[in-house]
DOFI-808099 format. One line per 5 residues: number of its first residue (from 1); their letters; for each residue z, y, x of C-alpha. Coordinates in Angstrom, 2 decimals. Layout:
BEGIN
NUM) a) Z Y X  ...;
//
This chain:
BEGIN
1) xxxxx) 25.96 -34.55 -21.70  24.71 -32.68 -18.62  26.28 -29.37 -19.69  29.78 -30.84 -20.03  29.51 -32.92 -16.86;
6) xxxxx) 28.55 -29.89 -14.78  30.53 -27.15 -16.55  27.37 -25.35 -17.67  26.26 -23.64 -20.83  23.60 -25.45 -22.85;
11) xxxxx) 20.85 -23.02 -21.85  21.51 -23.51 -18.13  21.66 -27.28 -18.58  18.34 -27.17 -20.40  16.80 -25.36 -17.41;
16) xxxxx) 17.86 -28.25 -15.18  16.39 -30.78 -17.58  13.15 -28.84 -17.73  13.03 -28.83 -13.92  13.41 -32.62 -13.79;
21) xxxxx) 17.12 -32.87 -12.96  18.69 -35.25 -15.48  21.58 -37.12 -13.86  25.02 -35.42 -13.60  25.55 -36.47 -9.97;
26) xxxxx) 22.15 -35.14 -8.96  22.79 -31.94 -10.91  26.19 -31.37 -9.28  24.71 -31.82 -5.80  22.01 -29.31 -6.67;
31) xxxxx) 24.32 -26.74 -8.27  26.92 -26.88 -5.51  24.51 -26.92 -2.55  26.22 -25.67 0.63  25.41 -25.40 4.31;
36) xxxxx) 27.08 -28.75 4.90  24.07 -30.42 3.29  21.50 -28.98 5.71  19.09 -31.47 7.25  20.12 -32.82 10.64;
41) xxxxx) 18.50 -30.61 13.28  18.60 -33.29 15.99  15.03 -34.58 15.41  13.53 -31.06 15.76  11.09 -31.18 18.67;
46) xxxxx) 12.14 -29.07 21.70  15.23 -27.61 20.01  17.65 -28.92 22.61  15.32 -28.08 25.49  14.95 -24.52 24.25;
51) xxxxx) 18.71 -24.09 23.86  19.37 -25.42 27.36  16.74 -23.10 28.87  18.20 -20.04 27.14  21.70 -21.07 28.20;
56) xxxxx) 20.51 -21.40 31.81  19.02 -17.91 31.64  22.26 -16.47 30.27  24.39 -18.13 32.95  22.02 -17.09 35.76;
61) xxxxx) 21.75 -13.50 34.57  17.99 -13.80 33.94  16.51 -11.13 31.73  15.29 -12.56 28.42  12.61 -10.83 26.37;
66) xxxxx) 12.58 -11.68 22.66  9.26 -10.73 21.05  8.81 -10.76 17.27  5.93 -10.24 14.87  5.86 -6.96 12.94;
71) xxxxx) 6.65 -8.41 9.50  10.13 -8.97 8.09  10.36 -12.62 9.16  9.33 -11.75 12.70  11.74 -8.84 12.91;
76) xxxxx) 14.73 -10.65 11.41  14.23 -13.71 13.62  13.97 -11.48 16.71  17.21 -9.71 15.75  19.00 -13.02 15.14;
81) xxxxx) 18.08 -14.45 18.56  18.61 -11.18 20.44  22.05 -10.64 19.00  23.02 -14.27 19.59  22.00 -14.02 23.26;
86) xxxxx) 23.90 -10.74 23.61  27.00 -12.22 21.94  26.90 -15.07 24.46  26.73 -12.69 27.42  22.98 -12.64 28.09;
91) xxxxx) 20.72 -9.75 29.08  18.00 -9.29 26.49  15.20 -6.88 25.64  13.79 -7.00 22.10  10.19 -6.03 21.37;
96) xxxxx) 8.13 -6.08 18.18  4.35 -6.46 17.78  2.32 -3.38 16.91  -0.24 -3.78 14.14  -2.46 -1.12 15.73;
101) xxxxx) -1.93 -1.89 19.44  -2.70 -5.53 19.91  -2.14 -6.59 16.33  -0.55 -9.83 15.22  0.99 -12.24 17.69;
106) xxxxx) 1.26 -12.34 21.46  -1.88 -10.31 22.15  -2.96 -9.19 25.62  -1.34 -5.79 25.02  1.86 -7.40 23.73;
111) xxxxx) 2.08 -9.76 26.71  1.80 -6.85 29.14  4.57 -5.01 27.29  6.76 -8.10 27.59  6.00 -8.67 31.27;
116) xxxxx) 6.65 -5.00 32.06  10.31 -5.79 31.29  10.30 -8.28 34.20  11.81 -11.22 32.30  12.52 -14.70 33.58;
121) xxxxx) 12.19 -16.04 30.02  10.12 -14.93 27.03  10.93 -16.09 23.49  8.37 -15.41 20.74  9.48 -15.24 17.10;
126) xxxxx) 7.14 -15.84 14.14  4.11 -16.00 16.43  2.82 -17.90 19.44  1.58 -21.17 17.94  -2.04 -20.16 18.61;
131) xxxxx) -1.52 -17.92 21.66  -2.43 -20.52 24.29  -4.18 -18.15 26.71  -1.40 -15.55 26.86  1.31 -18.20 27.20;
136) xxxxx) -0.63 -19.72 30.09  -0.88 -16.25 31.70  2.88 -15.76 31.40  3.50 -19.16 32.92  1.14 -18.36 35.82;
141) xxxxx) 3.19 -15.23 36.49  6.41 -17.20 36.70  7.74 -16.63 33.19  8.80 -19.52 30.95  7.88 -19.13 27.27;
146) xxxxx) 9.72 -20.54 24.26  7.82 -20.31 20.97  9.75 -20.15 17.68  7.21 -20.18 14.85  6.29 -21.83 11.55;
151) xxxxx) 2.56 -21.13 11.26  -0.15 -23.79 11.35  -0.43 -25.67 14.63  -3.81 -26.04 16.41  -4.68 -29.41 17.95;
156) xxxxx) -4.72 -28.02 21.50  -1.40 -28.52 23.32  0.55 -25.29 23.70  1.47 -24.57 27.38  4.97 -23.37 26.46;
161) xxxxx) 8.25 -24.50 28.01  9.46 -25.31 24.48  7.77 -25.08 21.09  9.88 -25.04 17.92  7.68 -25.48 14.87;
166) xxxxx) 8.39 -28.04 12.10  4.64 -28.36 11.52  4.06 -29.98 14.92  2.90 -33.54 14.14  5.49 -34.95 16.54;
171) xxxxx) 8.39 -32.93 15.10  10.80 -35.23 13.28  12.78 -32.51 11.54  12.91 -33.54 7.87  12.54 -30.15 6.19;
176) xxxxx) 9.23 -28.44 6.89  9.77 -25.23 4.93  11.87 -23.18 7.35  10.48 -19.76 8.24  11.06 -18.26 11.69;
181) xxxxx) 14.38 -16.67 10.68  15.68 -20.11 9.68  14.40 -21.62 12.92  16.06 -18.85 14.96  19.33 -19.59 13.16;
186) xxxxx) 19.01 -23.30 13.95  18.22 -22.55 17.61  21.29 -20.31 17.67  23.44 -23.20 16.49  22.03 -25.39 19.29;
191) xxxxx) 22.66 -22.64 21.84  26.25 -22.26 20.70  26.78 -25.99 21.12  25.17 -26.11 24.58  27.38 -23.24 25.76;
196) xxxxx) 30.50 -24.62 24.02  31.01 -21.14 22.58  33.23 -19.93 19.75  30.77 -17.98 17.62  30.62 -17.56 13.83;
201) xxxxx) 26.94 -18.00 12.97  27.53 -16.91 9.38  27.18 -13.34 10.72  23.41 -13.83 10.72  22.94 -15.52 7.35;
206) xxxxx) 22.10 -12.20 5.67  19.06 -11.85 7.95  18.07 -15.49 7.37  18.06 -14.83 3.61  15.95 -11.68 3.96;
211) xxxxx) 13.43 -13.27 6.33  13.06 -16.37 4.15  12.55 -14.47 0.89  10.28 -11.82 2.40  8.03 -14.48 3.95;
216) xxxxx) 7.68 -16.28 0.60  9.04 -19.48 2.10  9.90 -22.10 -0.54  13.43 -21.76 -1.91  13.95 -25.49 -1.87;
221) xxxxx) 16.01 -27.83 0.29  17.45 -26.21 3.42  16.04 -22.80 2.53  17.88 -22.81 -0.78  21.16 -23.54 1.00;
226) xxxxx) 20.61 -20.88 3.65  19.46 -18.19 1.23  22.29 -18.91 -1.21  24.85 -18.46 1.59  23.13 -15.32 2.88;
231) xxxxx) 22.90 -13.64 -0.52  26.66 -13.94 -0.96  27.26 -11.60 1.99  24.13 -9.44 1.81  25.07 -5.78 1.65;
236) xxxxx) 28.81 -6.48 1.27  31.60 -5.48 3.64  30.84 -8.67 5.61  27.22 -7.67 6.17  25.68 -5.39 8.79;
241) xxxxx) 25.71 -1.56 8.38  21.95 -1.41 7.77  22.03 -3.72 4.78  25.12 -2.06 3.32  23.24 1.26 3.52;
246) xxxxx) 20.14 -0.22 1.90  22.21 -1.64 -0.93  23.76 1.78 -1.58  20.34 3.45 -1.43  19.08 0.98 -4.03;
251) xxxxx) 22.04 1.96 -6.25  23.30 -1.61 -6.56  27.00 -1.70 -7.33  29.27 -3.37 -4.81  30.52 -5.74 -7.51;
256) xxxxx) 27.00 -6.99 -8.28  25.78 -10.26 -6.75  22.38 -9.70 -5.12  19.50 -11.98 -6.06  16.31 -13.02 -4.32;
261) xxxxx) 14.48 -10.62 -6.65  16.52 -7.73 -5.25  15.50 -8.72 -1.74  11.85 -9.23 -2.70  11.43 -5.97 -4.61;
266) xxxxx) 14.03 -3.59 -3.15  14.69 -4.65 0.43  11.51 -6.30 1.71  9.02 -3.50 0.89  11.22 -0.97 2.66;
271) xxxxx) 11.69 -3.18 5.71  7.97 -3.99 5.85  6.78 -0.39 5.49  7.23 0.76 9.12  5.37 -2.29 10.44;
276) xxxxx) 2.50 -1.67 8.04  2.15 1.85 9.42  2.52 0.96 13.09  6.24 1.60 13.64  7.87 -1.83 13.30;
281) xxxxx) 10.41 -0.98 15.99  11.98 1.39 13.44  12.94 -1.61 11.27  14.24 -3.38 14.38  16.49 -0.47 15.34;
286) xxxxx) 17.65 -0.09 11.75  18.71 -3.73 11.43  20.53 -3.55 14.78  22.47 -0.39 13.83  26.08 -0.55 14.95;
291) xxxxx) 27.49 2.06 12.57  26.97 3.36 9.05  25.98 6.79 10.40  23.32 5.28 12.65  22.00 3.09 9.82;
296) xxxxx) 21.68 5.97 7.38  19.75 7.98 9.98  17.19 5.20 10.38  17.11 4.55 6.63  15.93 8.11 5.96;
301) xxxxx) 12.93 7.47 8.20  12.30 4.09 6.57  12.34 5.64 3.09  9.78 8.21 4.26  7.55 5.45 5.62;
306) xxxxx) 7.95 3.51 2.38  6.89 6.52 0.31  3.84 6.91 2.54  3.11 3.19 2.20  3.29 3.42 -1.60;
311) xxxxx) 0.78 6.27 -1.73  -1.66 4.54 0.62  -1.35 1.22 -1.22  -1.88 2.84 -4.63  -5.01 4.61 -3.36;
316) xxxxx) -6.45 1.48 -1.78  -5.68 -0.63 -4.86  -7.28 1.80 -7.29  -10.44 2.16 -5.22  -10.65 -1.56 -4.39;
321) xxxxx) -10.34 -2.54 -8.05  -13.05 -0.06 -9.03  -15.33 -1.41 -6.28  -14.67 -5.02 -7.30  -15.59 -4.30 -10.91;
326) xxxxx) -18.70 -2.39 -9.88  -19.94 -5.18 -7.60  -18.72 -8.27 -9.47  -18.12 -7.12 -13.05  -14.92 -7.03 -15.09;
331) xxxxx) -14.37 -10.79 -15.00  -15.50 -12.21 -11.66  -15.63 -15.99 -11.42  -15.78 -16.48 -7.63  -13.90 -15.17 -4.61;
336) xxxxx) -14.57 -11.48 -3.98  -14.72 -9.21 -0.91  -14.25 -5.44 -1.04  -14.30 -3.05 1.91  -14.03 0.62 2.82;
341) xxxxx) -13.51 2.98 5.77  -11.12 5.03 3.62  -8.34 2.44 3.29  -5.36 2.15 5.60  -5.38 -1.11 7.49;
346) xxxxx) -1.65 -1.56 6.95  -1.83 -1.84 3.16  -4.86 -4.08 2.57  -2.57 -7.07 2.01  -0.80 -5.26 -0.81;
351) xxxxx) -4.12 -4.25 -2.37  -5.43 -7.82 -2.12  -2.34 -9.23 -3.85  -2.64 -6.69 -6.66  -6.33 -7.49 -7.16;
356) xxxxx) -5.51 -11.20 -7.43  -2.99 -10.34 -10.16  -5.58 -8.23 -11.99  -8.68 -10.42 -11.59  -7.21 -13.94 -11.11;
361) xxxxx) -9.59 -14.85 -8.25  -9.16 -15.07 -4.45  -9.63 -11.64 -2.86  -10.39 -10.29 0.62  -9.78 -6.57 1.21;
366) xxxxx) -11.19 -5.13 4.45  -10.43 -1.75 6.05  -13.08 -0.56 8.52  -12.49 1.69 11.51  -15.96 2.50 12.72;
371) xxxxx) -17.89 -0.75 13.02  -14.83 -3.00 13.25  -12.80 -4.15 10.26  -9.44 -5.81 9.63  -8.73 -7.53 6.34;
376) xxxxx) -6.19 -9.48 4.35  -6.88 -12.34 1.96  -4.74 -13.42 -0.97  -5.34 -16.18 -3.47  -4.41 -17.75 -6.77;
381) xxxxx) -1.61 -20.30 -6.87  -3.91 -23.33 -6.90  -6.51 -22.37 -4.27  -6.22 -22.88 -0.48  -7.59 -19.73 1.10;
386) xxxxx) -7.05 -21.01 4.67  -9.53 -23.83 4.03  -11.91 -21.37 2.38  -11.89 -19.08 5.41  -12.55 -22.01 7.71;
391) xxxxx) -15.95 -22.29 5.99  -16.61 -18.59 6.70  -15.61 -18.67 10.37  -19.12 -17.97 11.70  -19.05 -14.57 9.97;
396) xxxxx) -15.64 -13.57 11.35  -14.42 -12.32 14.69  -10.98 -13.85 14.22  -8.92 -15.22 11.39  -5.72 -17.12 10.69;
401) xxxxx) -2.88 -17.61 8.25  -1.87 -20.27 5.76  -2.70 -21.63 2.33  -1.61 -18.58 0.32  -2.45 -15.68 2.62;
406) xxxxx) -4.55 -14.94 5.69  -5.78 -12.16 7.93  -9.19 -11.62 9.49  -11.33 -9.31 11.56  -15.10 -8.83 11.41;
411) xxxxx) -17.91 -6.46 12.32  -19.48 -4.23 9.67  -22.86 -5.89 10.16  -21.32 -9.21 9.08  -19.87 -7.90 5.81;
416) xxxxx) -22.71 -9.01 3.52  -22.81 -12.45 5.12  -19.05 -12.82 4.73  -19.22 -11.71 1.11  -21.77 -14.44 0.43;
421) xxxxx) -19.97 -17.17 2.40  -16.62 -16.36 0.80  -18.16 -16.58 -2.67  -19.58 -19.99 -1.71  -16.22 -21.10 -0.29;
426) xxxxx) -14.37 -19.97 -3.43  -16.90 -20.70 -6.21  -16.36 -20.51 -9.94  -14.40 -23.48 -11.21  -12.53 -24.10 -7.95;
431) xxxxx) -9.38 -22.35 -9.20  -7.69 -21.74 -12.53  -8.38 -18.33 -14.07  -6.06 -18.67 -17.03  -2.32 -18.26 -16.65;
436) xxxxx) 0.11 -19.93 -19.02  3.71 -18.77 -19.29  5.92 -21.84 -19.28  9.17 -21.33 -21.17  12.26 -23.17 -19.94;
441) xxxxx) 14.52 -22.50 -22.93  14.19 -20.96 -26.37  17.39 -19.03 -27.05  18.88 -19.64 -30.49  21.68 -21.52 -32.23;
446) xxxxx) 23.79 -23.33 -29.64  21.42 -22.19 -26.88  22.97 -18.83 -26.10  22.09 -16.20 -23.49  23.09 -17.77 -20.15;
451) xxxxx) 25.98 -16.27 -18.22  25.59 -14.70 -14.80  27.79 -17.43 -13.34  25.45 -20.12 -14.68  22.39 -18.29 -13.33;
456) xxxxx) 23.99 -17.99 -9.90  24.70 -21.72 -9.85  21.10 -22.44 -10.82  19.70 -20.05 -8.21  18.50 -18.61 -5.97;
461) xxxxx) 15.02 -18.48 -7.47  11.76 -17.74 -5.73  8.72 -19.39 -4.19  8.60 -23.07 -5.12  11.51 -22.71 -7.55;
466) xxxxx) 10.59 -20.00 -10.07  12.96 -17.90 -12.13  13.66 -19.54 -15.52  11.76 -18.07 -18.45  13.45 -17.63 -21.82;
471) xxxxx) 12.03 -17.04 -25.28  14.22 -15.34 -27.85  14.20 -13.59 -31.20  16.07 -10.30 -31.10  17.08 -7.50 -33.43;
476) xxxxx) 16.55 -4.06 -31.90  19.67 -1.87 -31.98  18.22 0.89 -29.82  14.84 1.49 -28.16  14.02 4.26 -25.67;
481) xxxxx) 10.82 5.06 -23.77  11.39 5.73 -20.07  9.30 6.54 -17.03  7.00 9.47 -16.34  4.74 8.65 -19.28;
486) xxxxx) 7.33 6.85 -21.39  5.43 3.58 -21.02  8.49 1.46 -20.25  11.15 0.53 -22.77  14.90 0.27 -22.44;
491) xxxxx) 16.45 -1.75 -25.24  19.75 -2.74 -26.71  19.36 -6.04 -28.56  21.28 -8.42 -30.77  20.39 -12.03 -29.94;
496) xxxxx) 22.27 -14.41 -32.22  25.95 -14.02 -31.27  25.17 -11.99 -28.14  24.45 -8.36 -27.34  21.90 -7.89 -24.57;
501) xxxxx) 20.35 -4.97 -22.71  16.66 -5.29 -21.83  13.97 -3.55 -19.80  10.31 -3.95 -20.79  7.94 -2.43 -18.18;
506) xxxxx) 4.74 -1.04 -19.69  5.51 -2.41 -23.16  7.00 0.52 -25.08  3.83 0.96 -27.18  4.14 -2.67 -28.39;
511) xxxxx) 7.85 -2.26 -29.17  8.17 1.24 -30.65  9.21 1.23 -34.31  9.80 -2.52 -34.53  13.21 -3.82 -35.63;
516) xxxxx) 12.73 -7.50 -34.85  11.01 -8.85 -31.77  10.04 -12.17 -30.27  10.31 -11.76 -26.53  9.62 -13.77 -23.40;
521) xxxxx) 11.35 -12.85 -20.17  13.85 -13.50 -17.40  17.62 -13.05 -17.49  18.95 -11.23 -14.41  22.08 -9.36 -13.30;
526) xxxxx) 22.50 -5.93 -14.86  23.12 -3.87 -11.72  23.60 -0.69 -13.74  26.69 -2.04 -15.46  27.68 -4.46 -12.68;
531) xxxxx) 30.29 -7.18 -12.95  29.15 -10.20 -14.96  26.67 -8.28 -17.14  23.12 -9.59 -17.53  19.91 -8.07 -18.88;
536) xxxxx) 16.54 -9.31 -20.02  13.47 -8.41 -17.98  10.76 -8.62 -20.64  7.49 -10.22 -19.58  5.75 -10.32 -22.96;
541) xxx) 6.14 -9.32 -26.61  4.84 -12.03 -28.92  3.21 -11.27 -32.25;
//
């Protein structure tokens, strides 16, 4: 039996079976995944060349500029490489893209900022794959460029000294899912080897975990190993002051093991907020804090930016949803486009994601400033929005991204044409509107509530490897409405032989007064109690 062979409870073993892992040897390899099982980095195109060039710059005293995108992956990868170079004795300047001055990637404005630092070497993080013209300009001015990126690769050859991107057709690296933080970590390992340095790379695993989760990279293969190792140190005494401060601010007990959900919902929005509002260097300085006092000072500013971001995102979402329903009806069947001059450009991605959740269709949300607009596009799980936008290119000034998310710019006069072409590119029937909750295990009898230890061995969960869903019948011991309007429920339950706390967001009206419930949800660490306690996050109450 799989449970006995792997030292698991029956419920955890059933999750493995449901995910297609049946053999004990295969299960043990999966459950005990460590960094030793990472794919060999040797076939990664330009990895060794990049490491040797950085090493030469360090030894020669050349100034190195590390330039990162303004999102969490870009910022964490820039911090990883900058701190590695510094630890190895190099001179480095770290810069972050500005959403409102130049925008995404190595723009003309960004290149001038980099060159103003008079570097001999420029390293881009989480951008650069499509920045052929600016890289050529840097090269013409005597600056070598190394690109570290994971976005889609155009056919035109990039004029960079070295180009690390697993999606290059000629790259033989086996695992294609690394984000830029993971690539920066791998480049750091190569640099350490080239310089024959004694350096503990585990110091940067917390940032690899954050960058990977925040960028919605698949938590499979190498990413699963890296994130698992990073989560073990994230916010603990072994982690950096900034992340210890953020953990305390989130009121997560020191004894509690952090999960990818904690990063996705508590860390990432805070770290992304400054970049959304045009101050990404605030997140950079926060992550590079050398003391607890310094970190807490930056965190106060980050919390203020996050509160501002929440208000702007809520406003844009409410107005965008109302506009969508006015233009397309309550149940649109095709891809939709909404736009306004009243929305903040930095939060249109959040609004687009929320509209996809509400309407179950691909969505483009555009914020106009005068006659020029910037937008974000999000999509349903089964629809490739990158391919859809390629069919709308004639209506757009610029666009780019990947299968699940993209950005664009356009002129106001092209809005109606884009609305029509996007509807044609994402027509009714090209994506699934209905969502079906797939249950991994029904709790009952010998299938008891899984332990935290079992969940940690199964995890981490995220993109490409979703959190297990459990169905259970429970007797309500205590039920309390919480939140400003009492819409959420906190519960104490009896589930067979087990007692279980639960939180049911927005479901108190369906629960109030009922003694017995049939629930569907996820089991997660109970950070309020800490230790090995778990709680149920209720997704649905079944009739």
